[in-house]
C-alpha positions in Angstrom: 2.7 -32.5 -25.3 4.3 -30.0 -22.9 5.6 -31.4 -19.6 3.4 -30.6 -16.5 5.3 -29.0 -13.6 4.5 -29.4 -10.0 6.2 -27.8 -6.9 6.0 -29.2 -3.4 7.7 -27.5 -0.4 8.0 -29.5 2.8 7.8 -27.5 6.0 8.9 -30.5 8.1 12.5 -30.5 9.2 12.8 -34.2 10.1 15.1 -36.0 7.7 13.3 -39.4 7.9 10.0 -37.6 7.0 11.6 -35.7 4.1 13.5 -38.6 2.6 10.4 -40.8 2.9 8.4 -38.1 1.1 11.0 -37.9 -1.6 10.7 -41.7 -2.3 6.9 -41.5 -2.1 6.9 -38.7 -4.7 9.1 -40.8 -6.9 6.6 -43.6 -6.7 3.8 -41.3 -7.6 5.3 -39.2 -10.4 3.2 -39.4 -13.6 4.3 -40.0 -17.2 4.4 -36.5 -18.4 5.4 -34.4 -15.4 8.4 -33.0 -13.5 8.1 -32.4 -9.7 10.4 -29.9 -8.0 10.5 -30.8 -4.3 12.1 -28.4 -1.8 13.0 -29.4 1.7 15.3 -28.8 4.7 16.7 -31.0 7.4 17.6 -29.8 10.9 21.1 -31.0 12.2 21.5 -34.1 10.1 24.3 -36.1 8.5 23.0 -37.7 5.3 25.1 -40.5 3.8 25.0 -42.1 0.4 23.2 -45.4 -0.3 26.4 -47.5 -0.2 28.4 -45.7 2.5 29.7 -47.0 5.8 28.4 -44.7 8.5 31.1 -45.6 11.0 33.8 -44.5 8.5 32.0 -41.4 7.3 30.9 -39.9 10.7 32.2 -39.6 14.2 29.2 -41.6 15.4 29.9 -41.1 19.2 30.0 -37.3 18.8 27.0 -37.3 16.5 24.9 -39.3 19.0 26.2 -37.2 22.0 25.0 -34.0 20.2 21.7 -35.4 19.1 22.4 -35.1 15.4 20.3 -37.3 13.1 22.1 -39.8 10.9 20.1 -40.6 7.7 20.8 -42.6 4.6 19.4 -41.6 1.2 18.5 -43.7 -1.8 21.2 -42.2 -4.1 24.9 -42.6 -4.1 27.6 -40.1 -3.4 29.2 -38.8 -0.2 28.2 -37.7 3.2 26.8 -34.2 3.8 25.7 -32.1 6.7 22.3 -30.4 6.7 21.0 -27.6 8.9 18.4 -24.9 8.3 21.0 -22.7 6.5 20.9 -25.3 3.8 18.1 -25.9 1.2 17.7 -29.2 -0.6 16.1 -29.6 -4.0 14.9 -32.7 -5.9 13.7 -33.1 -9.5 11.6 -36.2 -9.9 10.4 -37.6 -13.2 10.0 -40.7 -15.3 13.4 -41.7 -16.7 12.4 -40.8 -20.2 12.0 -37.2 -19.1 15.4 -37.0 -17.3 17.5 -34.2 -18.6 20.5 -33.3 -16.4 21.5 -30.3 -18.5 18.0 -28.8 -18.2 17.7 -29.6 -14.5 21.1 -28.0 -13.7 20.0 -25.0 -15.8 17.2 -24.4 -13.3 19.8 -24.1 -10.5 22.3 -22.1 -12.4 19.7 -19.6 -13.7 18.2 -19.3 -10.2 21.5 -18.3 -8.6 22.4 -16.1 -11.6 19.3 -13.9 -10.8 20.8 -13.5 -7.3 24.0 -12.2 -8.8 26.1 -15.4 -8.8 27.7 -17.0 -11.9 28.2 -20.7 -11.1 29.1 -23.8 -13.1 28.7 -27.6 -12.9 32.1 -29.2 -12.3 33.5 -32.7 -11.8 31.0 -35.5 -11.3 28.4 -33.8 -9.1 29.3 -30.3 -7.8 28.1 -26.8 -8.6 30.8 -24.3 -7.8 31.8 -20.7 -7.9 35.4 -19.5 -7.9 36.4 -23.2 -7.6 34.4 -23.6 -4.3 31.4 -25.8 -3.9 28.0 -24.7 -2.7 26.0 -27.5 -4.1 26.6 -31.3 -4.2 24.3 -33.4 -6.5 23.3 -37.0 -6.5 21.1 -39.2 -8.8 18.9 -42.2 -8.6 17.5 -44.4 -11.3 15.1 -47.3 -10.7 11.9 -48.9 -12.0 12.0 -46.4 -15.0 11.8 -43.5 -12.6 14.6 -41.1 -11.6 15.5 -38.2 -9.5 18.2 -35.6 -9.3 18.7 -34.0 -5.9 21.2 -31.7 -4.2 22.1 -29.3 -1.5 22.4 -25.5 -1.6 24.6 -24.0 1.1 23.1 -20.6 1.9 24.2 -19.8 5.4 25.1 -23.3 6.8 27.2 -23.5 9.9 30.5 -24.9 8.6 31.9 -26.0 11.9 29.9 -29.3 12.1 31.4 -30.3 8.8 34.8 -31.0 10.4 33.2 -31.9 13.8 31.0 -34.7 12.5 32.4 -35.8 9.1 35.5 -37.9 8.7 36.9 -37.3 5.2 39.7 -39.6 4.3 43.1 -38.2 3.6 43.0 -39.9 0.2 39.8 -38.2 -0.7 41.1 -34.7 0.3 44.4 -35.4 -1.5 42.6 -36.4 -4.7 40.8 -33.1 -4.7 44.0 -31.2 -4.0 42.8 -29.2 -1.0 43.7 -29.0 2.7 40.3 -29.3 4.5 36.6 -29.8 4.1 35.9 -26.2 4.8 38.3 -24.9 2.2 36.3 -26.7 -0.5 32.8 -25.2 0.3 31.3 -21.8 0.4 27.9 -20.3 1.5 26.0 -18.3 -1.0 25.7 -15.5 1.6 29.4 -15.0 1.3 28.9 -14.1 -2.3 25.7 -12.0 -1.8 25.0 -10.8 1.8 21.3 -10.1 0.9 20.6 -13.8 0.1 18.0 -15.6 2.2 16.4 -19.0 2.1 13.2 -17.4 1.0 14.9 -15.6 -1.9 16.5 -18.7 -3.1 13.2 -20.6 -3.0 11.5 -17.9 -5.0 14.4 -17.8 -7.5 14.3 -21.6 -7.9 10.5 -21.7 -8.4 10.7 -18.9 -11.0 13.6 -20.5 -12.8 11.9 -23.9 -12.8 8.8 -22.5 -14.5 10.9 -20.5 -17.0 13.1 -23.5 -18.0 10.1 -25.9 -18.3 7.9 -23.2 -19.9 4.7 -23.0 -18.0 2.9 -22.3 -14.7 3.6 -24.9 -12.1 0.9 -26.4 -9.9 1.7 -25.9 -6.2 0.8 -28.9 -4.2 0.5 -29.4 -0.4 2.5 -32.2 1.1 0.5 -35.4 1.4 -0.5 -36.6 4.9 2.1 -38.7 6.7 -0.2 -41.7 6.8 0.2 -42.0 3.0 3.9 -42.8 3.3 4.2 -44.0 7.0 5.8 -47.2 5.8 8.6 -45.2 4.1 9.1 -43.1 7.3 9.6 -46.3 9.3 12.1 -47.5 6.7 14.2 -44.3 6.7 14.2 -44.0 10.5 15.0 -47.6 11.1 18.4 -48.8 12.4 18.5 -51.4 9.6 18.3 -48.8 6.8 20.5 -46.2 8.5 23.3 -48.4 9.8 22.6 -51.9 8.5 24.5 -54.8 10.2 28.2 -54.9 10.6 28.9 -57.8 8.4 31.2 -60.6 9.5 34.0 -60.6 7.0 37.3 -62.5 6.5 39.1 -60.1 4.3 38.7 -56.5 3.2 40.3 -54.3 0.5 40.0 -50.5 0.1 41.0 -48.1 -2.7 40.1 -44.8 -4.2 39.4 -44.5 -7.9 38.4 -41.6 -10.2 34.8 -42.6 -9.7 35.0 -42.7 -5.9 36.3 -44.8 -3.0 35.5 -48.5 -2.8 35.8 -50.9 0.2 35.2 -54.6 -0.6 34.4 -56.9 2.3 34.4 -60.7 1.7 32.8 -63.4 3.9 34.3 -66.8 3.0 33.4 -70.4 3.6 35.5 -73.3 2.2 37.5 -70.8 0.2 34.3 -69.6 -1.6 32.7 -66.1 -1.3 29.6 -66.4 0.8 28.8 -62.7 0.9 30.1 -59.5 -0.5 29.6 -56.1 1.2 30.6 -53.0 -0.8 30.9 -49.5 0.7 31.4 -46.6 -1.7 30.8 -42.9 -2.1 30.4 -43.3 -5.9 27.3 -41.7 -7.4 27.0 -44.9 -9.6 25.1 -47.2 -7.2 23.6 -49.9 -9.4 26.9 -51.4 -10.6 27.8 -52.4 -7.0 24.6 -54.4 -6.6 25.6 -56.2 -9.8 29.1 -56.9 -8.5 27.7 -58.4 -5.2 25.3 -60.6 -7.1 27.8 -62.2 -9.5 30.6 -62.8 -6.9 28.4 -64.8 -4.5 29.6 -68.5 -4.4 32.6 -67.7 -6.5 36.0 -69.3 -5.5 38.1 -66.7 -3.7 41.0 -66.3 -6.1 42.0 -63.6 -8.5 41.3 -65.3 -11.8 37.9 -66.5 -10.7 36.8 -63.1 -9.4 38.0 -61.2 -12.4 36.5 -63.7 -14.8 33.2 -63.6 -13.0 33.1 -59.8 -13.1 33.2 -60.1 -16.9 29.7 -61.7 -16.8 28.0 -58.5 -15.4 25.3 -57.1 -17.8 26.6 -53.6 -18.1 24.0 -50.9 -18.6 26.5 -48.4 -20.0 30.2 -47.7 -20.6 30.5 -46.1 -17.2 29.6 -49.3 -15.5 32.1 -51.2 -17.7 34.9 -48.7 -16.9 34.2 -49.0 -13.1 34.5 -52.8 -13.2 37.6 -52.7 -15.4 39.3 -50.4 -12.9 38.4 -52.7 -10.1 39.7 -55.7 -12.0 43.0 -54.0 -12.7 43.3 -53.1 -9.0 42.6 -56.6 -7.8 45.4 -57.9 -10.1 47.8 -55.5 -8.5 47.0 -56.6 -4.9 47.5 -60.3 -5.8 44.7 -61.9 -3.9 
């Protein structure tokens, strides 16, 4: 049975509305369909599910300038959105997830605009070694999405004004600054516009998935008002600064990790983990298994072995963390 395709284009530029609608569409997606959701945010910093906003952003400057701070459901790093950037999301049941096919939609779309691009690293789409699209992924309740940015004519100045990229992260990528890593598509083709990119994506989507897509209007806000409240809430965006007794931080191939431990009677009461890794589920598992464990290296490492790994990537992440903990001699 061919997969049904649907296209939804949000005309709302509020990040809390758009992220709420994204999760609502994920909840509503049917067994045999793929939804392409296109959206834009005005002046917004969007951080990954497990990131620490105070470390990723210059919060005082962000608040002074009236820039939104939003947290998405997926992992990965912080990004800046303005109306020179277009966001895309592919939503489907997990059985229909096909990263190669989804990426092909993007690569074919920009190819029709005269740009030969490629997927590189863990989550970037690049041209001439410079990134114009960062991608992130979410899996939960047998549903999944793949979303990303497309820099078309984004103002690059706020990237260095609002985002605080660690020296370790820049060093690991072998570059000198945030701006040197990214490029607007308009620099590659001066005739490119948001409207042309949208048209190219819609045509590519229907070509790759073979069929005419059903264009749907956005649902009324009242249908997902609870999700809008969630995404706009202080609790979701910033959480609570956890009281902790000891913290460790390191950067791995899979991303940066900050472990915060709250202790009582030499046992771990609470674990908070900040990370820009795209693999978000494994950190929830780590937090669960380490609660109530004695705070010593052998107990922690041994307990991490009890995690039910979903795949070899999760196992490798935990092995890397175990080896790191041995080195710092807790």
